[in-house]
Steps between C-alpha positions, in 0.01 A plus 500: 500500500583497122859547393556776244735396221632752254578401142656714234294548184605257226572790265738665746858455392762387743875535484542201727678200350464153642706192433215293356359403164172690547668834560745431216210424264326829582824696447578308181152558355532875553853508354394293197202724426716812538753348259232393253379860476828585333407412144843568346635166625206272415697320234727335759454137586297411807813358665689828440208703636477273800869547581475878458200515736667275755799732488275793598394313817833331568506613862177318592581260790330201336691550174826535691436192716341269247582626150401186306166468685433871455555465127256205492244711688551783249457265203187356662354849554561586134310190390229524768415862433569485128756780542680428176 
């Protein structure tokens, strides 16, 4: 007998936070894109923008538990996805 497995659609948003780099990356990407849509602060340095965005998600478990690694993940995501 086949086992039915239910998956959430990939476009369905979740408020669940997990203490891992993958979940942090997804949350960071969304926060960065939301921040980038605010054109009035585009003259700030990338480092300043990064710190401002990280501050908006400061309660994420991965950022709280591994702040230096989380910042490296964020910097990697910016380069990987050309989010500058």
